[in-house]
KOLKE-896354 format. One record per residue (C-alpha): x, y, z. Coordinates in pm, whole numbers, padded with zeros to 5 digits, always signed. Layout:
<r><px>X</px><py>Y</py><pz>Z</pz></r>
...
END
This chain:
<r><px>-02966</px><py>+00393</py><pz>+02521</pz></r>
<r><px>-02585</px><py>+00500</py><pz>+02668</pz></r>
<r><px>-02430</px><py>+00301</py><pz>+02370</pz></r>
<r><px>-02406</px><py>+00397</py><pz>+01999</pz></r>
<r><px>-02444</px><py>+00033</py><pz>+01913</pz></r>
<r><px>-02573</px><py>+00171</py><pz>+01545</pz></r>
<r><px>-02231</px><py>+00335</py><pz>+01470</pz></r>
<r><px>-02028</px><py>+00038</py><pz>+01640</pz></r>
<r><px>-02192</px><py>-00249</py><pz>+01446</pz></r>
<r><px>-02292</px><py>-00055</py><pz>+01136</pz></r>
<r><px>-01973</px><py>+00076</py><pz>+01021</pz></r>
<r><px>-01749</px><py>-00213</py><pz>+01000</pz></r>
<r><px>-02070</px><py>-00374</py><pz>+00813</pz></r>
<r><px>-02059</px><py>-00073</py><pz>+00570</pz></r>
<r><px>-01685</px><py>-00097</py><pz>+00509</pz></r>
<r><px>-01676</px><py>-00481</py><pz>+00466</pz></r>
<r><px>-01988</px><py>-00469</py><pz>+00228</pz></r>
<r><px>-01844</px><py>-00184</py><pz>+00012</pz></r>
<r><px>-01500</px><py>-00354</py><pz>+00001</pz></r>
<r><px>-01687</px><py>-00658</py><pz>-00116</pz></r>
<r><px>-01913</px><py>-00485</py><pz>-00381</pz></r>
<r><px>-01599</px><py>-00312</py><pz>-00532</pz></r>
<r><px>-01408</px><py>-00664</py><pz>-00549</pz></r>
<r><px>-01738</px><py>-00777</py><pz>-00725</pz></r>
<r><px>-01719</px><py>-00474</py><pz>-00943</pz></r>
<r><px>-01350</px><py>-00544</py><pz>-01041</pz></r>
<r><px>-01149</px><py>-00370</py><pz>-00773</pz></r>
<r><px>-00937</px><py>-00487</py><pz>-00514</pz></r>
<r><px>-00927</px><py>-00233</py><pz>-00207</pz></r>
<r><px>-00634</px><py>-00308</py><pz>+00028</pz></r>
<r><px>-00795</px><py>-00188</py><pz>+00351</pz></r>
<r><px>-01080</px><py>+00031</py><pz>+00492</pz></r>
<r><px>-00878</px><py>+00347</py><pz>+00535</pz></r>
<r><px>-00810</px><py>+00372</py><pz>+00183</pz></r>
<r><px>-01172</px><py>+00311</py><pz>+00090</pz></r>
<r><px>-01238</px><py>+00615</py><pz>+00337</pz></r>
<r><px>-00962</px><py>+00831</py><pz>+00177</pz></r>
<r><px>-01107</px><py>+00714</py><pz>-00202</pz></r>
<r><px>-01436</px><py>+00896</py><pz>-00096</pz></r>
<r><px>-01271</px><py>+01205</py><pz>-00014</pz></r>
<r><px>-01073</px><py>+01230</py><pz>-00330</pz></r>
<r><px>-01084</px><py>+01570</py><pz>-00510</pz></r>
<r><px>-00810</px><py>+01532</py><pz>-00777</pz></r>
<r><px>-00748</px><py>+01266</py><pz>-01004</pz></r>
<r><px>-00392</px><py>+01229</py><pz>-01161</pz></r>
<r><px>-00382</px><py>+00978</py><pz>-01453</pz></r>
<r><px>-00081</px><py>+00857</py><pz>-01629</pz></r>
<r><px>-00128</px><py>+00796</py><pz>-02028</pz></r>
<r><px>+00069</px><py>+00502</py><pz>-02163</pz></r>
<r><px>-00120</px><py>+00175</py><pz>-02046</pz></r>
<r><px>-00377</px><py>+00335</py><pz>-01860</pz></r>
<r><px>-00557</px><py>+00573</py><pz>-02071</pz></r>
<r><px>-00420</px><py>+00432</py><pz>-02391</pz></r>
<r><px>-00349</px><py>+00068</py><pz>-02450</pz></r>
<r><px>+00024</px><py>+00082</py><pz>-02432</pz></r>
<r><px>+00094</px><py>-00101</py><pz>-02722</pz></r>
<r><px>+00232</px><py>+00222</py><pz>-02961</pz></r>
<r><px>+00309</px><py>+00143</py><pz>-03323</pz></r>
<r><px>+00561</px><py>+00286</py><pz>-03547</pz></r>
<r><px>+00327</px><py>+00484</py><pz>-03818</pz></r>
<r><px>+00589</px><py>+00678</py><pz>-04018</pz></r>
<r><px>+00971</px><py>+00663</py><pz>-04077</pz></r>
<r><px>+01121</px><py>+01013</py><pz>-04143</pz></r>
<r><px>+01512</px><py>+00954</py><pz>-04218</pz></r>
<r><px>+01761</px><py>+01245</py><pz>-04236</pz></r>
<r><px>+01865</px><py>+01377</py><pz>-04566</pz></r>
<r><px>+02195</px><py>+01178</py><pz>-04589</pz></r>
<r><px>+02007</px><py>+00828</py><pz>-04418</pz></r>
<r><px>+01790</px><py>+00579</py><pz>-04558</pz></r>
<r><px>+01481</px><py>+00424</py><pz>-04402</pz></r>
<r><px>+01643</px><py>+00088</py><pz>-04364</pz></r>
<r><px>+01942</px><py>+00206</py><pz>-04192</pz></r>
<r><px>+01710</px><py>+00443</py><pz>-03956</pz></r>
<r><px>+01509</px><py>+00126</py><pz>-03864</pz></r>
<r><px>+01818</px><py>-00102</py><pz>-03865</pz></r>
<r><px>+01984</px><py>+00157</py><pz>-03586</pz></r>
<r><px>+01673</px><py>+00195</py><pz>-03408</pz></r>
<r><px>+01616</px><py>-00173</py><pz>-03370</pz></r>
<r><px>+01963</px><py>-00246</py><pz>-03261</pz></r>
<r><px>+01960</px><py>-00021</py><pz>-02963</pz></r>
<r><px>+01625</px><py>-00134</py><pz>-02856</pz></r>
<r><px>+01685</px><py>-00482</py><pz>-02889</pz></r>
<r><px>+01723</px><py>-00544</py><pz>-02499</pz></r>
<r><px>+01453</px><py>-00267</py><pz>-02389</pz></r>
<r><px>+01116</px><py>-00383</py><pz>-02248</pz></r>
<r><px>+00942</px><py>-00059</py><pz>-02315</pz></r>
<r><px>+00635</px><py>-00054</py><pz>-02532</pz></r>
<r><px>+00791</px><py>+00181</py><pz>-02763</pz></r>
<r><px>+01089</px><py>-00068</py><pz>-02801</pz></r>
<r><px>+00861</px><py>-00345</py><pz>-02893</pz></r>
<r><px>+00670</px><py>-00116</py><pz>-03161</pz></r>
<r><px>+01009</px><py>-00031</py><pz>-03306</pz></r>
<r><px>+01100</px><py>-00400</py><pz>-03326</pz></r>
<r><px>+00738</px><py>-00520</py><pz>-03460</pz></r>
<r><px>+00823</px><py>-00260</py><pz>-03732</pz></r>
<r><px>+01147</px><py>-00365</py><pz>-03795</pz></r>
<r><px>+01031</px><py>-00736</py><pz>-03845</pz></r>
<r><px>+00735</px><py>-00623</py><pz>-04067</pz></r>
<r><px>+01008</px><py>-00446</py><pz>-04297</pz></r>
<r><px>+01223</px><py>-00762</py><pz>-04288</pz></r>
<r><px>+01522</px><py>-00569</py><pz>-04152</pz></r>
<r><px>+01787</px><py>-00793</py><pz>-04004</pz></r>
<r><px>+01957</px><py>-00628</py><pz>-03668</pz></r>
<r><px>+02189</px><py>-00747</py><pz>-03421</pz></r>
<r><px>+02119</px><py>-00702</py><pz>-03042</pz></r>
<r><px>+02358</px><py>-00448</py><pz>-02887</pz></r>
<r><px>+02659</px><py>-00499</py><pz>-02707</pz></r>
<r><px>+02599</px><py>-00246</py><pz>-02415</pz></r>
<r><px>+02249</px><py>-00104</py><pz>-02329</pz></r>
<r><px>+02142</px><py>+00162</py><pz>-02078</pz></r>
<r><px>+01792</px><py>+00288</py><pz>-02037</pz></r>
<r><px>+01723</px><py>+00648</py><pz>-01905</pz></r>
<r><px>+01350</px><py>+00637</py><pz>-01744</pz></r>
<r><px>+01113</px><py>+00899</py><pz>-01944</pz></r>
<r><px>+01402</px><py>+00984</py><pz>-02172</pz></r>
<r><px>+01529</px><py>+00713</py><pz>-02407</pz></r>
<r><px>+01849</px><py>+00447</py><pz>-02437</pz></r>
<r><px>+02192</px><py>+00467</py><pz>-02501</pz></r>
<r><px>+02335</px><py>+00161</py><pz>-02663</pz></r>
<r><px>+02670</px><py>+00008</py><pz>-02834</pz></r>
<r><px>+02606</px><py>-00109</py><pz>-03180</pz></r>
<r><px>+02929</px><py>-00288</py><pz>-03327</pz></r>
<r><px>+03158</px><py>+00009</py><pz>-03232</pz></r>
<r><px>+02909</px><py>+00270</py><pz>-03253</pz></r>
<r><px>+02732</px><py>+00463</py><pz>-02991</pz></r>
<r><px>+02362</px><py>+00481</py><pz>-03059</pz></r>
<r><px>+02111</px><py>+00712</py><pz>-02888</pz></r>
<r><px>+01743</px><py>+00644</py><pz>-02939</pz></r>
<r><px>+01472</px><py>+00870</py><pz>-02736</pz></r>
<r><px>+01314</px><py>+01234</py><pz>-02706</pz></r>
<r><px>+01474</px><py>+01541</py><pz>-02867</pz></r>
<r><px>+01585</px><py>+01681</py><pz>-02530</pz></r>
<r><px>+01772</px><py>+01343</py><pz>-02453</pz></r>
<r><px>+01974</px><py>+01377</py><pz>-02787</pz></r>
<r><px>+02039</px><py>+01744</py><pz>-02720</pz></r>
<r><px>+02181</px><py>+01703</py><pz>-02363</pz></r>
<r><px>+02417</px><py>+01462</py><pz>-02529</pz></r>
<r><px>+02530</px><py>+01701</py><pz>-02797</pz></r>
<r><px>+02335</px><py>+01569</py><pz>-03103</pz></r>
<r><px>+02260</px><py>+01857</py><pz>-03328</pz></r>
<r><px>+01897</px><py>+01834</py><pz>-03456</pz></r>
<r><px>+01790</px><py>+02063</py><pz>-03726</pz></r>
<r><px>+01468</px><py>+01882</py><pz>-03818</pz></r>
<r><px>+01170</px><py>+01722</py><pz>-03644</pz></r>
<r><px>+00800</px><py>+01837</py><pz>-03671</pz></r>
<r><px>+00752</px><py>+01983</py><pz>-03333</pz></r>
<r><px>+00398</px><py>+02039</py><pz>-03362</pz></r>
<r><px>+00313</px><py>+01668</py><pz>-03452</pz></r>
<r><px>+00004</px><py>+01496</py><pz>-03286</pz></r>
<r><px>+00228</px><py>+01184</py><pz>-03277</pz></r>
<r><px>+00540</px><py>+01115</py><pz>-03061</pz></r>
<r><px>+00869</px><py>+01148</py><pz>-03263</pz></r>
<r><px>+01131</px><py>+00914</py><pz>-03150</pz></r>
<r><px>+01485</px><py>+01053</py><pz>-03235</pz></r>
<r><px>+01751</px><py>+00821</py><pz>-03359</pz></r>
<r><px>+02130</px><py>+00923</py><pz>-03353</pz></r>
<r><px>+02450</px><py>+00697</py><pz>-03458</pz></r>
<r><px>+02823</px><py>+00827</py><pz>-03404</pz></r>
<r><px>+02697</px><py>+01184</py><pz>-03277</pz></r>
<r><px>+02483</px><py>+01201</py><pz>-03595</pz></r>
<r><px>+02111</px><py>+01235</py><pz>-03652</pz></r>
<r><px>+01974</px><py>+00951</py><pz>-03866</pz></r>
<r><px>+01586</px><py>+01074</py><pz>-03850</pz></r>
<r><px>+01301</px><py>+01004</py><pz>-03640</pz></r>
<r><px>+01017</px><py>+00733</py><pz>-03592</pz></r>
<r><px>+00664</px><py>+00858</py><pz>-03569</pz></r>
<r><px>+00485</px><py>+00653</py><pz>-03289</pz></r>
<r><px>+00129</px><py>+00669</py><pz>-03166</pz></r>
<r><px>-00069</px><py>+00472</py><pz>-02911</pz></r>
<r><px>-00451</px><py>+00418</py><pz>-02927</pz></r>
<r><px>-00683</px><py>+00530</py><pz>-02644</pz></r>
<r><px>-00876</px><py>+00287</py><pz>-02437</pz></r>
<r><px>-01231</px><py>+00297</py><pz>-02581</pz></r>
<r><px>-01400</px><py>+00371</py><pz>-02229</pz></r>
<r><px>-01122</px><py>+00635</py><pz>-02141</pz></r>
<r><px>-01345</px><py>+00932</py><pz>-02257</pz></r>
<r><px>-01650</px><py>+00832</py><pz>-02089</pz></r>
<r><px>-01478</px><py>+00751</py><pz>-01774</pz></r>
<r><px>-01294</px><py>+01111</py><pz>-01746</pz></r>
<r><px>-01647</px><py>+01257</py><pz>-01807</pz></r>
<r><px>-01771</px><py>+01054</py><pz>-01540</pz></r>
<r><px>-01499</px><py>+01151</py><pz>-01295</pz></r>
<r><px>-01551</px><py>+01532</py><pz>-01380</pz></r>
<r><px>-01939</px><py>+01501</py><pz>-01307</pz></r>
<r><px>-01840</px><py>+01378</py><pz>-00967</pz></r>
<r><px>-01654</px><py>+01690</py><pz>-00934</pz></r>
<r><px>-01324</px><py>+01563</py><pz>-00959</pz></r>
<r><px>-01040</px><py>+01798</py><pz>-01122</pz></r>
<r><px>-00855</px><py>+01551</py><pz>-01359</pz></r>
<r><px>-00475</px><py>+01599</py><pz>-01458</pz></r>
<r><px>-00311</px><py>+01393</py><pz>-01706</pz></r>
<r><px>+00061</px><py>+01330</py><pz>-01630</pz></r>
<r><px>+00302</px><py>+01182</py><pz>-01895</pz></r>
<r><px>+00646</px><py>+01181</py><pz>-02012</pz></r>
<r><px>+00558</px><py>+01246</py><pz>-02380</pz></r>
<r><px>+00601</px><py>+01551</py><pz>-02583</pz></r>
<r><px>+00377</px><py>+01845</py><pz>-02508</pz></r>
<r><px>+00222</px><py>+01842</py><pz>-02855</pz></r>
<r><px>+00133</px><py>+01469</py><pz>-02799</pz></r>
<r><px>-00010</px><py>+01531</py><pz>-02453</pz></r>
<r><px>-00219</px><py>+01824</py><pz>-02530</pz></r>
<r><px>-00352</px><py>+01618</py><pz>-02841</pz></r>
<r><px>-00456</px><py>+01354</py><pz>-02609</pz></r>
<r><px>-00581</px><py>+01567</py><pz>-02342</pz></r>
<r><px>-00812</px><py>+01760</py><pz>-02569</pz></r>
<r><px>-00958</px><py>+01407</py><pz>-02672</pz></r>
<r><px>-01042</px><py>+01305</py><pz>-02318</pz></r>
<r><px>-01136</px><py>+01648</py><pz>-02193</pz></r>
<r><px>-00927</px><py>+01648</py><pz>-01900</pz></r>
<r><px>-00888</px><py>+01965</py><pz>-01679</pz></r>
<r><px>-00486</px><py>+01990</py><pz>-01698</pz></r>
<r><px>-00195</px><py>+01832</py><pz>-01883</pz></r>
<r><px>+00154</px><py>+01804</py><pz>-01755</pz></r>
<r><px>+00380</px><py>+01667</py><pz>-02029</pz></r>
<r><px>+00786</px><py>+01558</py><pz>-02072</pz></r>
<r><px>+00759</px><py>+01470</py><pz>-01708</pz></r>
<r><px>+01005</px><py>+01198</py><pz>-01537</pz></r>
<r><px>+00942</px><py>+00967</py><pz>-01268</pz></r>
<r><px>+01053</px><py>+01175</py><pz>-00995</pz></r>
<r><px>+00893</px><py>+01504</py><pz>-01132</pz></r>
<r><px>+00560</px><py>+01286</py><pz>-01122</pz></r>
<r><px>+00627</px><py>+01230</py><pz>-00770</pz></r>
<r><px>+00719</px><py>+01602</py><pz>-00679</pz></r>
<r><px>+00395</px><py>+01705</py><pz>-00864</pz></r>
<r><px>+00217</px><py>+01483</py><pz>-00627</pz></r>
<r><px>+00393</px><py>+01607</py><pz>-00332</pz></r>
<r><px>+00304</px><py>+01953</py><pz>-00424</pz></r>
<r><px>-00070</px><py>+01878</py><pz>-00431</pz></r>
<r><px>-00083</px><py>+01670</py><pz>-00097</pz></r>
<r><px>+00093</px><py>+01963</py><pz>+00086</pz></r>
<r><px>-00154</px><py>+02200</py><pz>-00062</pz></r>
<r><px>-00406</px><py>+01975</py><pz>+00117</pz></r>
<r><px>-00557</px><py>+01810</py><pz>-00172</pz></r>
<r><px>-00668</px><py>+01455</py><pz>-00152</pz></r>
<r><px>-00513</px><py>+01279</py><pz>-00440</pz></r>
<r><px>-00560</px><py>+00974</py><pz>-00646</pz></r>
<r><px>-00297</px><py>+00870</py><pz>-00886</pz></r>
<r><px>-00371</px><py>+00584</py><pz>-01165</pz></r>
<r><px>-00105</px><py>+00420</py><pz>-01302</pz></r>
<r><px>+00040</px><py>+00086</py><pz>-01446</pz></r>
<r><px>+00439</px><py>+00091</py><pz>-01477</pz></r>
<r><px>+00744</px><py>+00093</py><pz>-01300</pz></r>
<r><px>+00793</px><py>+00468</py><pz>-01350</pz></r>
<r><px>+00442</px><py>+00542</py><pz>-01182</pz></r>
<r><px>+00545</px><py>+00322</py><pz>-00864</pz></r>
<r><px>+00677</px><py>+00642</py><pz>-00676</pz></r>
<r><px>+00392</px><py>+00865</py><pz>-00741</pz></r>
<r><px>+00148</px><py>+00558</py><pz>-00672</pz></r>
<r><px>+00297</px><py>+00530</py><pz>-00330</pz></r>
<r><px>+00312</px><py>+00894</py><pz>-00266</pz></r>
<r><px>-00065</px><py>+00968</py><pz>-00331</pz></r>
<r><px>-00325</px><py>+00978</py><pz>-00079</pz></r>
<r><px>-00467</px><py>+00660</py><pz>-00263</pz></r>
<r><px>-00275</px><py>+00488</py><pz>-00537</pz></r>
<r><px>-00488</px><py>+00323</py><pz>-00806</pz></r>
<r><px>-00287</px><py>+00049</py><pz>-01026</pz></r>
<r><px>-00425</px><py>-00112</py><pz>-01328</pz></r>
<r><px>-00456</px><py>-00478</py><pz>-01297</pz></r>
<r><px>-00256</px><py>-00522</py><pz>-01648</pz></r>
<r><px>+00020</px><py>-00334</py><pz>-01534</pz></r>
<r><px>+00363</px><py>-00425</py><pz>-01368</pz></r>
<r><px>+00396</px><py>-00617</py><pz>-01030</pz></r>
<r><px>+00574</px><py>-00301</py><pz>-00883</pz></r>
<r><px>+00295</px><py>-00065</py><pz>-00963</pz></r>
<r><px>+00049</px><py>-00306</py><pz>-00810</pz></r>
<r><px>+00267</px><py>-00352</py><pz>-00499</pz></r>
<r><px>+00281</px><py>+00024</py><pz>-00432</pz></r>
<r><px>-00098</px><py>+00094</py><pz>-00496</pz></r>
<r><px>-00368</px><py>+00079</py><pz>-00248</pz></r>
<r><px>-00635</px><py>-00008</py><pz>-00527</pz></r>
<r><px>-00614</px><py>-00261</py><pz>-00781</pz></r>
<r><px>-00819</px><py>-00273</py><pz>-01094</pz></r>
<r><px>-00875</px><py>-00610</py><pz>-01214</pz></r>
<r><px>-00786</px><py>-00572</py><pz>-01588</pz></r>
<r><px>-00764</px><py>-00226</py><pz>-01751</pz></r>
<r><px>-01106</px><py>-00104</py><pz>-01770</pz></r>
<r><px>-01142</px><py>+00249</py><pz>-01635</pz></r>
<r><px>-01508</px><py>+00245</py><pz>-01577</pz></r>
<r><px>-01425</px><py>+00029</py><pz>-01277</pz></r>
<r><px>-01247</px><py>+00305</py><pz>-01123</pz></r>
<r><px>-01567</px><py>+00530</py><pz>-01165</pz></r>
<r><px>-01756</px><py>+00277</py><pz>-01013</pz></r>
<r><px>-01530</px><py>+00215</py><pz>-00708</pz></r>
<r><px>-01534</px><py>+00584</py><pz>-00623</pz></r>
<r><px>-01932</px><py>+00568</py><pz>-00626</pz></r>
<r><px>-01896</px><py>+00275</py><pz>-00396</pz></r>
<r><px>-01668</px><py>+00473</py><pz>-00168</pz></r>
<r><px>-01856</px><py>+00761</py><pz>-00131</pz></r>
<r><px>-02187</px><py>+00579</py><pz>-00090</pz></r>
<r><px>-02028</px><py>+00394</py><pz>+00198</pz></r>
<r><px>-01931</px><py>+00732</py><pz>+00349</pz></r>
<r><px>-02301</px><py>+00853</py><pz>+00324</pz></r>
<r><px>-02426</px><py>+00525</py><pz>+00480</pz></r>
<r><px>-02175</px><py>+00575</py><pz>+00773</pz></r>
<r><px>-02305</px><py>+00939</py><pz>+00811</pz></r>
<r><px>-02650</px><py>+00847</py><pz>+00815</pz></r>
<r><px>-02598</px><py>+00594</py><pz>+01058</pz></r>
<r><px>-02390</px><py>+00846</py><pz>+01272</pz></r>
<r><px>-02685</px><py>+01123</py><pz>+01253</pz></r>
<r><px>-02934</px><py>+00890</py><pz>+01284</pz></r>
<r><px>-02767</px><py>+00744</py><pz>+01609</pz></r>
<r><px>-02744</px><py>+01105</py><pz>+01760</pz></r>
<r><px>-03105</px><py>+01169</py><pz>+01674</pz></r>
<r><px>-03209</px><py>+00845</py><pz>+01862</pz></r>
<r><px>-03026</px><py>+00882</py><pz>+02147</pz></r>
<r><px>-03112</px><py>+01279</py><pz>+02198</pz></r>
<r><px>-03489</px><py>+01167</py><pz>+02174</pz></r>
<r><px>-03431</px><py>+00912</py><pz>+02417</pz></r>
<r><px>-03246</px><py>+01106</py><pz>+02650</pz></r>
<r><px>-03522</px><py>+01388</py><pz>+02651</pz></r>
<r><px>-03798</px><py>+01115</py><pz>+02706</pz></r>
<r><px>-03610</px><py>+01003</py><pz>+03004</pz></r>
<r><px>-03555</px><py>+01366</py><pz>+03145</pz></r>
<r><px>-03941</px><py>+01401</py><pz>+03153</pz></r>
<r><px>-04008</px><py>+01059</py><pz>+03272</pz></r>
<r><px>-04145</px><py>+00940</py><pz>+02947</pz></r>
<r><px>-03925</px><py>+00653</py><pz>+02898</pz></r>
<r><px>-03963</px><py>+00303</py><pz>+03068</pz></r>
<r><px>-03722</px><py>+00026</py><pz>+03051</pz></r>
<r><px>-03943</px><py>-00163</py><pz>+02796</pz></r>
<r><px>-03979</px><py>+00128</py><pz>+02570</pz></r>
<r><px>-03593</px><py>+00203</py><pz>+02593</pz></r>
<r><px>-03491</px><py>-00159</py><pz>+02501</pz></r>
<r><px>-03757</px><py>-00155</py><pz>+02216</pz></r>
<r><px>-03617</px><py>+00182</py><pz>+02049</pz></r>
<r><px>-03238</px><py>+00086</py><pz>+02095</pz></r>
<r><px>-03313</px><py>-00239</py><pz>+01930</pz></r>
<r><px>-03522</px><py>-00147</py><pz>+01674</pz></r>
<r><px>-03276</px><py>+00189</py><pz>+01570</pz></r>
<r><px>-02970</px><py>-00079</py><pz>+01590</pz></r>
<r><px>-03174</px><py>-00284</py><pz>+01342</pz></r>
<r><px>-03243</px><py>-00009</py><pz>+01112</pz></r>
<r><px>-02887</px><py>+00117</py><pz>+01111</pz></r>
<r><px>-02752</px><py>-00236</py><pz>+01052</pz></r>
<r><px>-02999</px><py>-00301</py><pz>+00758</pz></r>
<r><px>-02877</px><py>+00033</py><pz>+00613</pz></r>
<r><px>-02532</px><py>-00066</py><pz>+00612</pz></r>
<r><px>-02638</px><py>-00423</py><pz>+00486</pz></r>
<r><px>-02755</px><py>-00248</py><pz>+00149</pz></r>
<r><px>-02398</px><py>-00240</py><pz>+00043</pz></r>
<r><px>-02319</px><py>-00615</py><pz>+00115</pz></r>
<r><px>-02303</px><py>-00754</py><pz>-00245</pz></r>
<r><px>-02558</px><py>-00996</py><pz>-00355</pz></r>
<r><px>-02466</px><py>-01337</py><pz>-00459</pz></r>
<r><px>-02509</px><py>-01449</py><pz>-00836</pz></r>
<r><px>-02823</px><py>-01647</py><pz>-00732</pz></r>
<r><px>-02963</px><py>-01339</py><pz>-00539</pz></r>
<r><px>-02916</px><py>-01128</py><pz>-00870</pz></r>
<r><px>-03065</px><py>-01362</py><pz>-01119</pz></r>
<r><px>-03392</px><py>-01378</py><pz>-00863</pz></r>
<r><px>-03381</px><py>-01024</py><pz>-00823</pz></r>
<r><px>-03367</px><py>-00981</py><pz>-01237</pz></r>
<r><px>-03664</px><py>-01224</py><pz>-01262</pz></r>
<r><px>-03876</px><py>-01044</py><pz>-00997</pz></r>
<r><px>-03816</px><py>-00720</py><pz>-01181</pz></r>
<r><px>-03874</px><py>-00870</py><pz>-01530</pz></r>
END
């Protein structure tokens, strides 16, 4: 009765069982420590593009300036983005192809994360990106609907604004329900994005998140995570891109989408197989169930040992009875942990037939 074997044997089994069950549900947890921390998370930070949305935006509308044409606007944007791998660049090049607009590749190209690109097209400097990005470079902007629910990509050539492209992305079908489930579990949900405020708030409203943080650069996402962790919050960050990697590494638990970049997956502690956010919800439930199981075993061991010590103090415990209590209680705790061990496909089919 001197050893807490129920804890010593039951805890590793519960952790291994939970990690195996999470893998079966579509999430790879890189260690028991992250499983434990995942059960303690109180704040969930979510990137937008590629995480809550498909990450494949589309150009919905061309808004050329009064002295420019739609063809010139599209041709200039396509040339500047021809060497970029950003989802918005892919949308622009796809639109140019659909419009049968020919374009040449830029001779020089520079990408500023979260802001836009600068390129040399022919002998002209072209800037494509956010409104603030162009303003920082001295481009005069006298138009643009700041209240649009879609993102506007501004295009300038030789220091003159040519117009904007309206770009939109679609929410993943399970995103709204997943956010609702996270909130029902008592988690505070925060949307982090580099998109304009109007776009971010519109998406946040559709999702029903508790807070929206917009127009954030990668380092600003990182600083936001640092502030939360410094305030004693247990933070999980969900993302998929290179821009999310610093925040994923800084968060208490970093969660990467399986469809995301290799950098994001390497920086994360949990990797979701595919892009289904419902797998994240199920993984959180498994982590919390694992913690409950371990605490049940801990409390049960204390109760059994206390009863045994009390019985021994009053001379009511002989060696045979002590051995029986010890072995039977340990078996109960091990079986309690074994409930987390995932069933094989054959076992699940047998169980379904028995229920049916």
